[in-house]
N, C-alpha and C positions, 0 to 999 in steps of 0.2 A: 741938563744941557741938550741931550739928544732930542727930547720931546719938543723943546723950544725950536730947535732947528727943523725937525720934522713937521711940526705944526705950521711953521712959517712956509715950508715948501709945499705942504698940502693945501693950505688955505689960499696961497698965492696962485695955485694952479701949476706951479713948476713940476710937481709930482702929483700923481693920482693913484688911487686904489680902486679895484673893481667894486661895484655896488653890492655884490653878493659873493658868497663863497668864503672858504677858510683862508686866513692869512697866517702863514707860518713864520714864527720868529726864531731866528738862529742866533745863539749866543746872547739871548736876553738874560738880564740879571734880576735877582729878586727885588731889587730896589729901582729897577729901570722905570723911568717915567713914560708910561704908555698912553697918556691921556689923549694924544692925537689920534689914536687908533680905535676902530669900532669895537665896542664891547661885545662879547658873545661870539666873536668870529676868530678869536686868536687861539693858536696852539703853539706852545714853545717847544722847539726841538732842542733838547738840552741833555747834556751828559753829566753835568756836575750835580751831585745829589743835593747839596745844601740849596742851590739855586732852584732845583725842582721843588723842594719842600716850600721854599718861600713863594714861588710863583703859584703853586697850588693853593697856598693859604690866601692868596689874593683872588682866587676863583678862576685862574687861568689854567686851561688844560695843558698838559705836557705829554710828550712822547719822546722815546729815545731816537726815533728816526721818522722821516716823513711817511705818512700813510694816506691813501685815498687821494681824491682830487684836491688840489691846492690852487686857489685863485691867484695868490700873490705871495711873495716872500720878502721878509725884511731881515737883513744881516747886520747885526751890531759887530763892527769889525774888532777882532782880537788883535793883540799886539804882535804875536808871532806870525811872521809872513807865511810860512808853510801852512799853518793852521787856517789863516785867513783865506788863502787860495782854495783850500779844500772845502771850506764852508761855502764860498761863492759857487764853486762847481756843484756842490750838493744841492744848494738852493735852486740853481738854474735847471738841474736835472729833475727837480721835484715839481716844477710848475711850467705851464705854457704862458703864464702871465708875467707881469713885471716883477723884477727883483730889485729892491731898493737897498742900497748900501749906506750905512751911516757910521761915521767914526771921527775921532779926534785927531788932530795933527800928531799928537804924541803916540797915537796908535798906527801911524803910517798911512793915513787916508790919502794924502797927496801922492805918495808913491804908488798906492794901489789904484788910484784913479788914472794915473799915467799908464800903468800896466794894462788896465782894462781897455782904455781908449785905443791902445795899440792892437787890440784883438776884437773889439766889438763897438757897436753904436752905443753911445752914452747920452742920456737925456737929463734935463732938469737939474744940472749941477747947482747946488745951493750952499753957499759958504756962510756960516754963522756960528758964534759961540766957540771959536777956536777949533772948528772942524768943518766937515762937509758931508752932504748926502747927495746921492745921485741914483739914477735908475739905469740898469742894464737892460737893453732891448730884449723882449721875449724871443726865444729861439736861439739865443747865443749858446755856442758850444764851447765850454771850457773844461771838457771832460779830462783833458790831460793834467788838470790841476787837482783832480780828485785824489783823496788819500788812498793809498794802496794797502796791502796787507802789512802787518808789522814786519819791520826789516831789522837785521842785526845792526847794533850800534858799535862804537869803537871797542867795546868790551865783549861783544858777541851776544848781548841780550837783545831780544826782540822788542822794539819800541815803535811809537808813532809820533809824527810831528805834533807839537803842542802839549804832550805829556811832560811832567816834571823831569828834568835831567835826561831828556831823550837821547842826547849825544853820547852818554856814558855814565858810569857809576858816580853818583854824587859823593864828593869827598867826605862829607860828614857821615854818610851811611857807611862808607868804606872804613872810616875810623872806628865807628861803633862796632862793626862786624869783627874787626881785629881784636876787640876787647871783650867779646862774648866768651864765656867759658866753653870749653870743648865738651863738657858733660852737662847736658840739660835734660830734664825729664818733665813729663806731664803735658798739660795743655798750654799752648802758646798762642798769643795774638800779636799781630803786627798792625799797629794803628797808623793809618796813612801809608799803606803798603806800596803805593805807586805801582811801578811795573814789576815789582817782586824781588828786588835784589836782596834786601835783608831777609826776606822769607826763604830765598834760595840758600842763604848761609845757615839759617836755622834748620833747614831741611837736611843738612849734613849731619845733624845730631840725631842718632838713631833712638835716643831715649825719649824723644818727643812723641806723644801719641796722637795729637791733633795740632794742626797749624791753621789758624784763622787769619785770613787777609782781609782787612777792612779798608776800603778805599772809596773816596767820593767821586773820582773821575772814572766813568764807565770805560773810556778808551784805555786808560792805564790799567784797569782791572782786566780787560781783555788781553792786554800784553802779559800781565802776570799769569793768566791762565796758560798762555803759550810758553812762558818761561819756566813754569813750575809743574812738572808732570809727577805728582806725588799723591798717592792715595790718602795721605793724611791731610791734604790741603782742602780748606773750605774757603770759598770766595764770597764776599759780602759787599754789594754796592750800597753804601750807607755813609752817613756822616759819623765819623768816629767819636765825635763829642757826645752823641746821645745813643750810640749803638749798644745793644744789650744782648746777652746770651743766657741760656737756661742754666748753665753751670759756671762756677768761678774758674779763673785761669791761674796757672802756676807761674806764668811768665808773660810779660808784655814788653815788646821792644817798640821804640818810637823815635823817629826823627821828625818832629812835628813841623807843620808849615808855620811861618811867622809873617806872612804877608797877606793882606786883604786887598786885592788889586795890586797897586804899586806901593801902598802905604804899609810900613811895618806895623804889625799888630800883635804884640806879645800876648794879648788875651787869648789868641788861638792856641798857643802852646800851653798856657795855663789850663785851658779847657781840656786839652788832651791829657794833662797830668791828672786832673780830677776824674776823667773817664777811666784812666788806668787804675786809679785807686778803687773805683767802684767795681771794676771787672775782676780784680785780683782776689784770690783766696787770702786768708789771714797770713799765710806763710809765703805768699807770692812775692815776686820781685819785678820791678820796673827797671829796664835799661834804657837810658835816654841820652841823646846827643843834642847839643844846642850851640848856636853861635855864641861866642864869648860875651858879646854885649847884652844878651838877653837875660833879664832878671828873674830866673826861674827858681833860685834857691829858696826864697821865702815860700813859694807855692809848694815846692816839694816838702818842705818842713811842716807845712800846714796839713798835708794829706798823708804823710808817712812818718812813722815814729823813728825810723833810722834812715839817714841819707848819707851816702859816701861818695866822695869824688874819685873818679877813676883816672883823673888827669886829663889829657887831651893834647892839643898843640896850640900854636899861635892863634888859630882861627876858631877852634871848637873846644868845648868842654864836655866831659862825660860824667854820668852819675849812675849809681845803682841805688834804688830806693826800696826799702822793705818795711813790713808791718803796716800795711795800708789802713787808713780809717775811712769810713763812709762819708764823714763830714769833715770840713776843714777844722783843724785845731786852732784854738784862740791864739 
């Protein structure tokens, strides 16, 4: 959809890109259609590790932050308003050239267009395929929209706009933390650690010797570093589904994601369960929380010889799984 809209805008002359120089892509996804853009000149500024891996597999260079001269920038609008504003400000600060914004109506493109028009000159507005794209004039200053340092949320943890559950502790994670044993020992891993709440609860257990936080969102992991000052903590920017370590773990905790974009995708949680089984020692345990409607029981029974319910509440269910297998059971 985005490429169709961009292609129309570029070929019609409503929007244009410089003939030379780097074009920075902000919030591009691994499956984004970039056919309208010049090959060999693209660099994706991306903080989500799975998207980084997918973009690199397509031959697109990636970087965690803008570097060197940038001729133009293209921002694929995210849904979260604060995150979208921060991306636009970052893109404008990174280049003296045009900044093109592309987004769907469901991502708030109309609201963003109105907000930018109140602050800056806007060119080449193109409406197509249930969305719009437009150019922000070079030299526009939206520096007050830039993301600041992590700030305390309602529960006192440092977070940033756009990270999962930035406003406070996710209720599923809070429920899981309340059911963790007070005595835990050995090596622990928090898969999909976010900004570090579950790991901060694990860190209260003196018997743990190592605590590995695995998180795909680089901004969330930065917040976790700020929230968890513990010499046992190790921080890994990685996709938990295929992350590996040199030694097995005694404990894995997990509140796995279950959305890909806006669509519910239980396969994500199933992949986290398989990863936990691979990472755990034969005597290791997985503590997992999930929404009531997610069908994880079969997957747990495929990868673990012993699965117990820890109860839960009206919204969430809790499990402890033991005796992992390397491959799913028939």
